[in-house]
C-alpha positions in Angstrom: 37.9 -19.5 200.3 34.4 -18.2 201.1 33.8 -14.6 202.3 32.6 -14.5 205.9 30.1 -11.5 206.0 28.4 -10.3 209.2 24.9 -9.1 208.6 22.7 -7.2 211.1 19.8 -6.2 209.0 17.1 -8.8 208.5 16.0 -6.9 205.3 19.5 -7.2 203.6 18.8 -8.4 200.0 21.6 -11.0 200.4 19.5 -13.0 202.7 16.7 -13.3 200.2 17.2 -17.1 199.7 16.3 -17.6 203.4 13.2 -15.4 203.8 10.0 -16.9 204.9 11.0 -20.5 205.1 7.8 -21.5 207.1 5.6 -20.2 204.2 5.1 -23.5 202.6 3.0 -22.3 199.6 5.4 -19.6 198.8 8.6 -21.7 199.1 7.0 -24.6 197.2 6.6 -22.4 194.2 9.7 -20.2 194.5 12.3 -22.7 195.2 11.8 -24.8 192.0 11.3 -21.7 189.9 14.6 -20.1 191.2 16.5 -23.3 191.1 17.4 -23.5 194.7 16.7 -25.5 197.9 17.5 -25.2 201.6 19.7 -27.6 203.5 19.4 -27.4 207.3 22.0 -28.7 209.8 25.6 -29.6 209.5 25.1 -33.2 208.5 22.6 -32.3 205.7 24.7 -29.5 204.4 27.8 -31.8 204.2 25.7 -34.5 202.4 24.4 -32.0 199.9 27.9 -30.9 199.1 29.2 -34.4 198.9 26.3 -35.2 196.5 27.6 -32.6 194.2 25.1 -29.9 194.8 26.6 -26.3 194.3 26.3 -24.0 197.3 24.9 -20.5 196.7 25.4 -19.3 200.2 25.5 -20.3 204.0 23.6 -18.6 206.8 25.4 -19.5 210.2 25.0 -18.3 213.8 28.4 -17.4 215.3 29.0 -20.7 217.2 28.7 -22.8 214.0 31.4 -20.8 212.1 34.2 -23.0 213.6 32.2 -26.2 213.1 31.7 -25.4 209.4 35.3 -23.9 208.9 36.4 -26.7 206.5 33.4 -26.2 204.4 33.8 -22.4 204.5 37.5 -22.7 203.5 36.7 -25.2 200.6 34.0 -23.3 198.9 33.7 -20.0 197.1 30.0 -19.2 198.1 29.5 -16.3 200.6 28.8 -17.1 204.3 26.5 -14.9 206.2 27.2 -14.7 210.0 24.1 -13.7 211.9 22.6 -13.7 215.5 20.0 -16.4 216.3 17.5 -13.6 216.7 18.1 -12.2 213.2 18.1 -15.7 211.7 14.6 -16.2 213.2 13.4 -12.9 211.9 14.5 -13.8 208.4 13.4 -17.4 208.2 10.3 -17.2 210.5 11.3 -19.9 213.0 14.0 -20.7 215.5 16.9 -22.3 213.6 17.8 -25.0 216.1 20.8 -26.4 214.2 22.3 -22.9 213.6 23.3 -23.7 210.0 21.5 -23.3 206.7 22.7 -23.4 203.2 21.1 -22.4 199.9 21.9 -24.9 197.4 21.5 -25.0 193.6 19.2 -27.6 192.2 20.4 -30.1 189.5 18.2 -30.9 186.4 16.1 -33.9 187.1 16.8 -37.0 185.0 14.2 -38.5 182.7 12.4 -41.5 184.3 13.5 -43.7 181.4 17.1 -42.9 182.3 16.8 -44.1 185.7 14.8 -47.3 184.7 17.7 -48.4 182.5 19.9 -49.4 185.4 17.4 -49.8 188.2 15.8 -53.1 189.5 14.0 -51.9 192.5 12.0 -48.7 192.1 9.5 -46.8 194.3 6.6 -45.1 192.6 4.7 -42.4 194.6 1.2 -41.1 193.8 0.0 -37.8 195.3 2.2 -38.0 198.4 2.0 -34.4 199.4 3.1 -34.5 203.1 6.8 -33.4 203.2 7.5 -35.5 206.3 6.2 -38.7 204.5 8.4 -37.9 201.5 11.5 -37.6 203.6 10.7 -40.7 205.6 10.2 -42.7 202.4 13.4 -41.5 200.8 15.3 -42.3 204.0 13.9 -46.0 204.1 14.5 -46.3 200.3 18.1 -45.4 200.8 18.7 -47.5 203.8 16.9 -50.6 202.3 18.6 -50.6 198.9 15.9 -49.2 196.6 17.5 -48.0 193.4 15.3 -45.1 192.4 12.1 -43.1 193.0 9.4 -42.0 190.6 7.0 -39.4 191.4 3.5 -38.7 190.0 3.2 -35.0 188.7 1.3 -33.9 191.9 3.8 -35.3 194.5 5.5 -33.0 197.0 9.0 -31.7 196.4 11.7 -34.0 197.9 14.0 -31.0 198.1 11.7 -28.9 200.2 13.3 -28.2 203.5 11.2 -30.4 205.7 11.6 -33.4 203.2 15.4 -33.0 203.3 15.6 -32.6 207.0 13.4 -35.7 207.8 15.4 -37.8 205.3 18.7 -36.8 206.9 20.0 -36.1 203.4 18.9 -39.4 201.9 17.1 -37.5 199.1 20.6 -36.8 197.8 21.4 -40.5 197.8 18.5 -42.0 195.8 18.0 -40.7 192.2 14.4 -39.7 191.5 12.4 -38.4 188.5 8.9 -37.2 187.9 6.5 -39.1 185.5 5.1 -36.6 183.0 1.6 -38.0 183.0 -0.5 -40.2 185.5 -1.2 -42.9 185.4 -0.3 -43.3 181.7 3.3 -42.8 182.7 3.3 -46.2 184.3 3.3 -47.7 181.0 6.9 -46.7 180.5 7.8 -48.5 183.7 6.2 -51.5 182.5 7.8 -51.3 179.2 11.1 -51.3 180.9 10.5 -54.7 182.3 9.1 -53.8 185.7 6.3 -55.7 187.5 4.0 -52.9 189.0 3.0 -53.9 192.6 0.4 -51.6 194.2 0.6 -51.6 198.0 -2.8 -51.6 199.5 -4.6 -52.8 202.7 -7.4 -54.3 200.5 -8.2 -57.9 201.4 -8.1 -58.9 197.8 -4.3 -58.1 197.7 -1.8 -60.8 198.2 0.4 -60.7 201.3 4.0 -59.7 200.5 5.2 -63.0 201.6 2.9 -64.7 199.1 3.8 -62.4 196.3 7.5 -62.9 197.1 8.7 -59.6 195.2 12.3 -60.3 196.2 12.3 -63.1 193.7 11.1 -60.9 190.8 13.6 -59.5 188.4 12.4 -56.0 188.3 9.9 -54.5 190.7 8.2 -51.1 190.9 6.4 -50.7 194.2 3.5 -48.2 194.0 2.6 -46.1 197.2 -0.3 -43.8 197.6 -0.9 -40.8 199.8 -1.6 -40.9 203.5 -5.3 -41.8 204.2 -6.5 -42.1 200.7 -3.9 -44.6 199.4 -3.6 -45.4 195.8 -6.3 -44.0 193.4 -8.6 -46.4 191.7 -6.9 -45.6 188.3 -3.5 -46.4 189.9 -4.7 -49.7 191.3 -6.2 -50.7 188.0 -2.9 -49.9 186.2 -0.9 -52.2 188.5 0.0 -55.8 187.6 -0.6 -57.1 191.1 -2.0 -55.8 194.5 0.1 -56.6 197.6 -0.5 -55.9 201.3 1.3 -56.1 204.7 -0.6 -58.5 207.0 -2.0 -56.8 210.0 -2.7 -58.0 213.6 -4.7 -56.7 216.5 -7.4 -55.2 214.3 -5.2 -52.6 212.9 -6.2 -52.0 209.2 -3.2 -50.0 207.9 0.1 -48.3 208.7 1.4 -44.7 208.1 2.7 -44.7 204.6 6.2 -44.0 205.8 6.2 -47.1 208.1 4.4 -49.2 205.4 7.0 -48.2 202.9 9.9 -49.5 205.2 8.3 -52.7 205.6 7.6 -53.2 201.9 11.0 -52.0 200.8 12.5 -54.8 203.0 10.3 -57.5 201.4 11.1 -56.3 198.0 14.9 -56.1 198.6 15.5 -59.1 200.9 18.4 -61.2 199.5 19.8 -58.5 197.4 23.4 -57.3 198.1 23.2 -53.9 200.0 25.8 -51.3 199.0 
């Protein structure tokens, strides 16, 4: 059973995992280096626990203690009970959901390991917006994609905002980072995948024409918001594909485009 500890001092060193959560640059460096990430809200905390992530501690406002009682009773990690005002002082923002947990990261698998059993893979290049990362993971989980591969400069899927937007879907879809870019795409092709680059370019085939759901193994490449895939990434692809647009719209937000493309890639596959 976890210890329930009331804390009234925002400078208490036991709260260090939760300090400055709104400082993106600080947290982006610190969390991977220290092997932790922050789960926010009851559902996300439970999903992280169910996915096998070890809890370091929880930070709860008083009214959430009873809601999380079963988790508290089950885990040995300390639970810090604080006022909403103190939580805001520590984290830098109003913690609307009243419950935070510091979780221990797991070692990332090698890309080759994920590719052995996957058939439908997402490959992201330079996607640095945490909201988009979370939205893409949520769609990947919902629409049956098997794995996600990230270029070396993609944002951290376990950053608090990404986890929150994904509603914990980042725990459901395995992911790995490619060591080099775009050279790392060669290992994806060597594993039997057809590399499809999603682009609004008129030279690209429509998804209906390309029929990716009939291909044996597909790796769908997505670029960052605005810039899209780099020239090098486009040249490394086997084929360019696009989503047909109407009413003069030239492109979609990458999160929305990903959902449409995932559906086209997975249509006809049994969903689990």
